[in-house]
N, C-alpha and C positions, 0 to 999 in steps of 0.2 A: 247385467251378467253377460256371459259369453254370447256373442252374436253368431248365429248359425248362418254361415255363408253358403250361398247357393251353388257357387262354383269357385274354382281357384282364382279366376280373374278378380272376383269380388274380394277374395282374401288379400290378393296382392294390392288392390286399390286401398283397402283399409289400412294395411301396413304402411303404404306409401305416404299416408297423411302425416306420419311422424317424421319424415325425412326432409320436410321443407325447411331448409336452413335459412336463418335470418342473418343478413349482413349488417344489421343495425349496430352491432358492437364494434365493427371494424374501425370506424373513425375514432371513437374514444380510446380504443385499445392502441391504435397507432400513435396517438398523442401520448399515452402513458409510456409506451416503449421509447419514444424519442426523448421524453423528459428524463427517463432513467438513464439513457445513454449520455445525456448532457449533465445531469445533476448528481448521478451516483448515489452514494449513501444518503445524502441529504434528501434527495427526491424520494428515495425508497422509504425513509422514515416519515416523510410528510404524507405519503400515500397511506402508510399504515395507520397514521392518525386519522386521516380523512375517511378511510373506508372501514377501519376496524376500531377506531376510537382509542388506540393504544399508543403511548409513548414509552419507549424503552431506552435505557442507557446503552445497551448493546444489541446489535442485530441478531446475535447468536445466543442460544440458550446456554446458561452457565451450568457448571457441574452441580452447584448447589440446587439450582432449580430442577435439574434432572433427579437428584436424590429425593427432593421433597415430593416430586410427582410419583416416583416409584413407591414411596411409602403410602401413597393413596390407592395403590393397585389392590383390587379385591383379592382376598386370600386364595391362594392356589392358582390364580389366573396366569402367573408367570410360567408355571409348569405347563399349562394349556398351550401357551405360545411356543414354548420350547419343543413340545411334542409335534406341534404343527410344523415348526421350522425344520425339524429332523426329517419329516416325510417329504417336505417340499425340496429340501436339499438332496435327498436320495433320488428323487425323480429327475431333478435337473442335472445331477452328476452324470446321468445316463446320456445326456445330450452333448457332452463335451466331445470335441473332435480335435484331431491333430493335423498338422500339415503333412506335406510329402515332398520328396525330392527324388529325381531319377536321372541317371546319366544315360543319354540316348543319342546315338549318331554324333558324338563329339560335342554334345552340349548338355549342360546341367540345367534342368528345368524343375521348378518347385513352387511351393506355396507355403507361406507362414500364416498361422492363426494368431492374431494379436488382440489382447483385450483393449477396450477403450480406456483412455486415461482417467477421465473424471466424469461422473454421471450424477445427475440430480433427480431426486424423487419428489414429486409434488404430492402432498397429502392434504386434501381439503380440510377446512376447519369447522364445517357445519355438521349436518347429520351424517355426512359421508366420511367423517374422520375415523377411519377404520384401521386397526393394527394389522389386519390381514393385507391391506394395501401395501404396507411396509414389507411384510414377509414376501409377498408374491413378486414384488419389483426388485427388492434388494438381494434376495438370495440368488436368483439366476445371474445377476450382475457379479456378485461375489464369486460364484462358481466359475464364471467366465474369466475371472482374474482381475476384474476392476478393483483397484486398491483404494480409490478415492471416491467415496459416495457421500453426498450431502442431501439432507432432507430439507424441503421448504414447506412450511405450514403457517397459516395465518395466526398472528398473536391473538390471544383472548384474555379477557379480564380474569377468568377463572383458571387460566393456565392452559398449557398444551395437554391434550388427552394423555393421561398416564400410560395407557396401554400402547399408544403410539411410541412413547419414549422407551417403554420396556421392549417393544419389538425392535426398535433401533439399536438398543443395547445388545440384544441377542444377535443381531446381524453385524455387530461391530461398527456401527455408524456413530461417529462422535460429533459431527457438525450438524446442528439443527438450526436452520435459518428461520427466524420468526418473522416471516413475511409471506403474504399470500397474493392471490389474484394475478392480474396481468403484470403488475409491477415486479413480482417475484420472478416470473418467467423471463422478463426483460433483463433483470439483474443477473440471472443465471446464464443467459445467452450471451450477454455482452460484457459482464463483469462490472464491478464497482471497486471502490477503494478497499472494501472489506470482503467482497464476494468474488471468489475466483470463478472465471467463466468455465463452463462445462462443455463436454463434447456431445452430450445427449440429455434430453429431459423426458422423463416418463412419469406416468401417474395420471389419475383422473382429475377433473375439475369442472367448474361451471362454464357457461357460455363464454365468459371473458377469458378464462384460463385457456379454453380450447381455441379461441380465436387468437390469443397471443402465441400459443404453440404453433398454430398454422402460419402466423406472420414471421416468426423467427426461424422456421424450418428452412434450412439451407445455410444459415449461419451456424446452427447446431442441428443435430438429428433429433427426431422425436419418435415416440413409440407408434402412435396412431392418432387419427382424429376420431375419437370415440363418439358414437351416437347413443341414443337411448338403448337400454338393455332389452334383451328378449330371451324367451325360452319357448321352444317348440317341443311338444310331446307327441310322439307316435305311439298309439295304444290300440290294442285289440280287445276283444271281449274278455280276455283273461286278466286285464288290468284291474287293480283295486281302485274304485272311483275316488275314495277318500285320499288315497296317495296322490293320484293325479291332480286333484283339486288343490291339495296342500302344496304341491310342486309349482303349480301355476301361480298360486298366491305368493310363494316365496320370491318370485321374480317381480310380481306386480307391486310389492311393497317398497321396491327400490325407488320408484319414480312414477308419477302420473303418466309419463310418456312411455313407460315400459310396455312391452307387448307379450301376452301369454296366449299361445296358440295350441289347439288340440286337433290333430289329424287322426281319424279313426275310421274303421269300417263297421262300427257298431253304433247305431242310433240310440240304443238303450244306454250305452256308456255315456253318451253326451248328456242325456237326461239326468243320469245319476251324478255325474260330475257337477252339473249346474246346481243340483240340490245340495251337494256337499260344499260347494263354494259359498253358497248363502249361509250355511250353518257355521262354517269355519271363519268366515269374514267377520262375524260379530265378535269373535274372541280376540281379534288381532289388535295390538297396541297401535299399529299403523294402518288401521282399517280404512281411514279416509283416503290415504294415498293409494292403497291397494284397490279400493272400490272405484276410484276415478280411473285407474289404469285398466281394470277389467271392463268397466262400462265403456271406455273409449276405444280400447284396442284389443280386448279379449275376444278371441275368435275361435270358432270350431268349424271344421269341414268334414263331412261324411264322405269318405272315399270308397271307390269300388272294392279295393282290397289294400293290403299293407304295401304291396309293391307300388301302387299308385301314390300312396302316402309318402313313400320314400322319394319318389320322383318329384313330388310337389315340395317336399322338404328341401331337396337339393336346389330347387329354384329359389326358395326363400333364403337358403344359406344362413341358418340361424346362428346366433352367438352360442347358445346352449341348446343341445338336442338330447332329449331323453327318449329311449326306445323301451317302452313297457309292453312288450309282446311276449307271446309264448316262446318264440325263438329269436331273442334279441341279437345274438351273434350272427345268425343267418341273415337277418334283416339288415344288420349293419353293413354287410357286404355290398348293399345297394346304395350306400351313402358315400358321397364324395365331398360335399360342401357343408361344413359345420365347424364352428370354432372348437368346441369340446363336446364329446359324446358320452352319455351316461347310460349304461346298459343294465336293464333288469329292474325289478321292483324295489330293490334295496340299494340303489345308487342315486339318491336324490341329488339334485344340483348343488345344494348347500354343502354336501360332503366334499365336493371338488372346490367349492368356494373357500373352504377353511383349511382342511388338514389332510386330504387324501394324498396330495403331492402334485398333480397337474396344475398348471398355472390358471388363474381365473381372470387374467387380463387377456381378453379375447376380441377378435374382430366382430364388429356389429354392422347392422344395416346392409346385410348381404355381402359384405367385403370378405367373408370367409370363402368366397369363390376364388380369391386370389391371394389371400394373406393368412397368416398363421398366428397362434397364440404367442404372447411374450415368452421368451426363453433365453437360453444361453446364447444362441445365435444373434439375439437382439443386441448383445453387448460386445461383440467381436467385430474385427475387420479382417478381411483376407488380403494378403499381400503376396503378389507373385514375384518370382525372381528368375533370372536367366544368366548363365555363363556359357559362352561359346568359344571353342578353340578356333584357331585360324582355319584349320581344315574344315570345320563345320560351316564356317561362313563362306569358305571357298565353294563348297558343294551347293550352298543355297544362293550364291551370288547372282546368277542369272535370273532366277525366279524373283528375287527381291527387286532387282532393277526393273524387270518387266512389269511387275505389279505396280511399283511406284510410278513409272512412266505412264502406264495406262490410266492411273488416277490423276495424272498431271502434277505430281509432286516431285519435281526435279531435285530438290534438296534432299529428299529421302533417298533417291537413287544415288546421288553424289556421295552421301554418307557411307555407302557401301563401295562405290567405285574408287573413292580416294584411297581406300585401304589396299587397293590392288593396282595402284599407279594410274587409275583412270581419270 
């Protein structure tokens, strides 16, 4: 169950155990990437057979296969996806921004906001093959103006998850590449005979996928190097223990490496939450995973007050932060570092995971100190422009020349001097 930490340093040390990254995959992933670059479609198909045991006549899912999968979707679930998509789109529409231009002192300065050209979304094929992954990644890209989105997901004997195909249809995605692992990342980054190279790769994956994304970064952009998931709950004596326990478990069931942390000023609440955890754990379909997570990384720390809890939370910079206190909005003012924040007793983290609107692709392992959730800005680029009249350049002439010569860049200075007979 939850380990009661004696102080914040003990808590930090416990969480740090999850972040020891292994480079054992780098060598094998580098070899896969190089083979895909050389062998193209043939190498991609060979790796699919080697790792997934599947041989396909086409690397991409056919329309017939999509229709067959959609017929297997549970009744009414397409509507669930549509309603979630509507909320997610509404939220991300608010993030859109426009460029600007201004004429000032004889020069026109400005900035254009341009969408990326082609984006790939990786969807794992195992227990993490979630339709929510499609919605959360594809919708902000679409809102940003990206017109060419491709999904890559490992081929399976039973076919691609029907809900993933349904989510792709709702998002207007036609291309579904039946390839997974590091080989899919390499094909998307460098291109093959059938796979057009992309500008950015987003989406979760295992160690090999994450390593491949790290190695191709620079050739393409990526969303982030995601670590194990985490939730931190700040709660006082007004919190409902059963709610807190359920929310801690909702994150723990993701992964044995997930961390569930409780910061509170109430010793009684810790006791009640621990009891509720034991009772609820027995009823979970993924109880083995959740139990391993809670036993390995589940932690509680009794703080002097909620203000101290907020300070410690900021040091952790959790992926998900729940504030279950008497005055959550007031306490929220003390928070600066968190991927996404859930306020009050009726804002559980799964609400945000699925259909509230905010994105569930969030910075992990303390990176919320300097990075943000996936959003519209993740799929745009800013382009600046300048037009200057001769008069404007004349006014700035001396300053530019002095600046350039001070930095020892004579050609820079000459590019201005030559326009004035210098």
